C-alpha positions, 0 to 999 in steps of 0.5 A: 242748241239754243240761239240768241237771234236778235238784240237791240239797245234801248235808244233813250236809255242805253243801259237797257237790252232786249233779246230773243231766240230759239228758246221762244222768249223775249229778254229785257236786260238792264247791262248794269246788272245782267246776272238776270234778265229783267223780264222774260216774256214766253209769249210765243209757240216758235223761235222769236226771229227779232225784237226791236225798241220803239225810239217814240214809246218808251212804255216798257216799265222794266223795273217790274 
């Protein structure tokens, strides 16, 4: 069973959501269209426990 371990909303763009979990991925979503994640990062070799947006540096260009 794959679990989502954590999520966080972007404090500057409230429609952007970040999730992470047992699938070793960090995903970024636009909740206005949540059929598919905007970005899926597979940079870990084990499950990801926490994810958090930086409220001062909004450098994630999720519109790629």
